[in-house]
N, C-alpha and C positions, 0 to 999 in steps of 0.2 A: 611889472614887475619892477621894483625897484633895484637897480646892479650893485648899488653899495652900499651900507650902513655900517654903524659902530656896535658892535656888539660886545659887552665887556671892557670895554678901552682899547677894542683892536678891532682893524679896519677891514673890515670883508666886505668878498665879492664873493657871487652865485657862481658854483660850477656844475654843469650837468653831465652825466655820463649815463648811457642807456637811461635805464629808470630812474637812477639817481639822482637828488637833488640836494645840494648842502652849501652853506655860506661858509665858506675859508678864510681864515685869517692870512694877512698878508708875509706875518711871522713863522705861517706853517705849523704853528703848534696848537691850534685852535680850528674844530669842525662842528658847526651847531646844524641840526638838523631844518630842511627848511619845509615852512608852512606854506600852504596856498594862501598867493595874495602877498608874498614876501614878507611874511614875517617868520621869526623862528622859535624852536622850543629845544631846548636842551641842548648838549652835547655830545656828539661821539666819542668812543671811547678809543684813542690814535694806541694802534698795535706796531711791534717793529720788529725789524729781520733786515736779513744783509743788504737788500735792495732800498732800504729807508721805509719811515714810517708809511701807514695807510689806515683807511678806518675799511670796514666790513658793510655794504648793504643789506637788501632784507633777503636779497637770493644768494647771499656766501660770498659774493662777488670781493676782489678787491679794488678801494678807489685810491692810487698813490696820491698822498699829499703834494708833493713835488709837481707831479705832474698836471693837480689842478692849480697848485703854483702858480706854475710858468706860464699856466694859459691865462690865466687871473692876472695876473699883473706884470708881466716881462712881453718882451717885444716878441710878433709869434714867428714861427719855425721857419730858416729859410726853407723857400722852395725853390731850391735849383735842380733839383733831380739827385740830389748827394741822402744819402741815409745818414740822419741824427738823433741825437740819443741826449737827455738831459745830464749835464756837469755841474758838479760841486765844485766852487770855485775855491775854498777850503779845504777838500780833498773827503769830507763830512758827508754821506747820503740821509743822514738823521737832520741835518742843518737844511728845512728846507724853507729858511727865512727867504723870500723873494730876491734880494741882495747877493745872495749865494747860490743862486741859479742860474744858469743860459744856457744854450743851446751849444753844442760840440757835435765833429761827425763822429760817426759809430765809431765802437771798436770794442771787442771783444774781451770785457773785464776781470782780468786775472787777479788772483788773490795767491799770498802766499801764507795765509793765516790757517791754525791747524785743524779749525772746525769754523761752520759757516750754518747759522741758522736760515732755515727756509718754511715759507708757509705754503704747504702743499696739501691739495685733495682736503680742505679743512683742518689740519693738522700741522703743529711746529716741528717740524723734521731740524735733527740736528745730521749735518754732512760733514765726515772729513776727511783731511786729505789724503788718511790713508785709503779712504774707498767704504771706511764703515759707515752704515748709518744707524742711526738712535732715535727712540721716538721718548719721551718721558722717563729717559734712562736706561732704558732696556735697549739692546743691541737686537734688530731687524734680520731677519735667517735671509737671506739672497737666492733665490729660487731660479731655478735655472733651466725646470721643466713645465710640461704642464701634463695634467692628467686625462686620459680620452675613457669614459666611465664606461662607453659603447662598447669600445674594442680592449678593456684595460689595459692598457699599454700606456705608456710615459713616453713621453717628448719631446725632445733637446729644445731649448731654446735658445735661437741667436742671441738673441739680449736678456739675459737674466735681470729681474726686479725686485723690487721688494714691494710687501703690502702696507697700503697709509689706508688705514681704515678698510673700505670694500674695493678698492681701487691699488692696480699692479703698475708700477711705476718705473721705466726700466731704470738701473743704478746710472748706465752713461748721461740718463738725462738730468740726475739729481746732479754728477758731476758737474755738468755742463751751466748746470743755474748757479748751482755754487762758485761759479770763475774757476774753477780747478782745472781744466784743459789749457796745456801748454798751446804759446802761440795767437794769432789772432784770427779770425776769421772773418774779418771784414771784406780782405780785397781777396777771397778765394771764391771763386763761381763754384758752386753747388759744396759746400765745407762738410765734412766728415772727419768723426771722429775715430782714428785711430789706434790702437794698444800696439805700442813700440815693440813687444815683446811678444809679439801675435796672440797674446792669451786673452780670449775674451773674457773672461773672469778676474782680470787684474786689474781693477778699477784704480788703482794708486796715481795719484796725481802726476807723479815723475813719467808715469807710464802710458798718458792720455796726449792726446797732438790733433792741433786742426791739420787736416789735409785735403787736398783736392780728392774729389772722386774718381778724378782722372789720373791720380799718383799711383805709382804702380805698386808702390809699399801697400795700396791702401787695397788694391786687386788679391796681393799675397794674402793680404792682411783678411780678406773674406774668404778665398779659397779655404785657411786654415781652419777659419771658424766654423765655416760649414762641414769640416772635417770632423773637428772636435765634437760639433752637435751631433753628428748623426755617431760617432763613438759614444758618444754620452746615452744618444738613443738605447744604444744595444747594453750598454751597461745598464741601464734601469731597467731592461726587459730580458733581463739571462732568464733563460728558458721559454720565453716565451718567440712565438713566430711575428715575425716585427715587418709586416707586406713592404716588396720595394717601393709601392709606389708612394709609400707615408716617409721615405726618406728622404 
């Protein structure tokens, strides 16, 4: 199998991830289908989000261009026991030229932009610093309960979520993925997201902070969140009997 070849005037090398095989250009702007025997056939459509460009394999998995290019064309990741991430020398995650990539020690990627585009569960999702979530120009409702059809009761959820296609994603997870949590979780043992005002349904960026699970503020927040969750359960089931063992 050829390790390197020129395709369309671009120097390309083979990258393999799971069941995916592809020819990646060192400029990070071209990916060709790998064909058995080392040949190639057509090119992949490159999609973009805040973390950088990627292509999709046949199973719907994202293959990030930067990871493929740095693996194929740059020195290997340091093996010194530390956590590393891909760094972009010019600060632009869409510039995946091998000369722009380097391994840097891991740190949380904070952002101050008002909106970030994320690819989640097969859909591009717009995440706002205010905590608003949109898909295709439509606001997504935050679901803070689940319904038990057997008991005809609603139960307050500790982690409100939005539905993207058929899956529910906690809003905290989307805010984390977008870089809207304050602080850095790199040196925190067992990092958790604290809602500073103790309101588990306030997802504004300036209300979210990385803290250790052992932080007294996080313990207080968890206690308040559980109290609010139980109150929400009672509110949703006015006039109904809510068994004590379900609370």
